[in-house]
N, C-alpha and C positions, 0 to 999 in steps of 0.2 A: 278359273273354273272351280266348281264345287265338287267335281268328281273325286279328286284325291281325298278331300275331307270326308266325303260319304264313305269311301272305301276304308279309310283309316278308322272310322267309327263303326265299322261293320254294318253299315246301313244299306248295302247293296241288296236288292231284292232277288229272290230266286228267278233265274232266267225263264222266260216264257218258252224258249226252245233252246235247250243246252247246245252249246257250240256255235251259236249265232248271236250277234249283237243286234237286237231288235230295235228298229226305228220306225215310228209311225209319222207319216207326213199328211198334212191336210191344209187346205186353204182357209184363210181367216179374213173376213171382210172387216176393215176398219170403218166403223160406222160414222156417219155424218154427225155433226154436233150443232147445236143451236148457238154455241159460243163461236164467235167469229174473230179472227185476227183484226186488230185495229186497222191495218192497211186494207182490209177487204170489206169493212163495214159499209162503205159507200158504193161498192160494186154490187149491181143487181144480182148477177149470177154468183152464187157462193162457191167456195172451194169444194171440189169433189172429194169424197173419202177415198182412201187407198185400200190396198189389200196386202196380205203377206202369206207366205208359205211357212208353216211352223213344223219343226221336227221334234217329236217327243221321244225320249228314251226311257221306257218303263223300268229297266233294271235299276236306274239311279233316281227315277221319279223326277226327272228334269227335262225342261225344254232345252234341247241340244243346240238347235240353230233356228234363227228367224231370218227369212229373206223378204224384206219389205219392198213394196212397189208403190210408188206414188200415183200411178195411173189406175184408177178404179175400173176402167174399161178394158184393161189388158187381161188376157187369158192367163190362167195359172201356168199354162204351157210355155209362156214367154220367159219364165224364170227357171226352166228346167236346167239350163246350162250351169247356173249357180249351184243348184242342188247336186248335180252330178259331180261337181268338184269335191263334194264331201262323202261320196260313195267309196267304201273300201271293201276289200275282200273280207268275207265273213259276216257282212251286214245282211240282215233280212229286213227289207223295206215293206211296210204295210201301207197301202194307199187305196183310195177309191178309184172309181172308173175314170175320173177326170185325168188321171195320170197314166192311163192305159194306152200309150202310143207305142208303136213298134220301135221307133228310134230310142225313146227313153228306156223302155224295158230291155232292149238289146244292149244298150250301153251299161246298164246295171249288171247284166249278165257278163259282159266282156271284162268288167272290173272284178269278177270273182265274187260278186254278191248275188243275193236272191231276192225275190219279191213275192208278195201275196196281194192280190187285188180284191178288195171288198166289193161285193155286189149289193147295190141298193135294193130296197124292197121292191 
């Protein structure tokens, strides 16, 4: 991890909200490519792109976690269990409405963390 190096070089940014470790989570679609693996060049249906959930920590300016999923048709919600393993007391999670499920938000709360849900236009 680069976090200790950033801290040693006094590169930590001012916290967005003092007393909380802010984490921003969002989905990321891994786009399809015209380049195909040799094994798939003769197959009419190409490989589907995947997706990931990405967690950014603004205090250090780093992507903290990436949760990849090879199934491009899966919902982001199918990866919530993996994300919840990284939730700690004192975290403040910022996410969009796709993460706004009762089970996910209640589990964040039960771990001593908080959340803010962004509202789309």
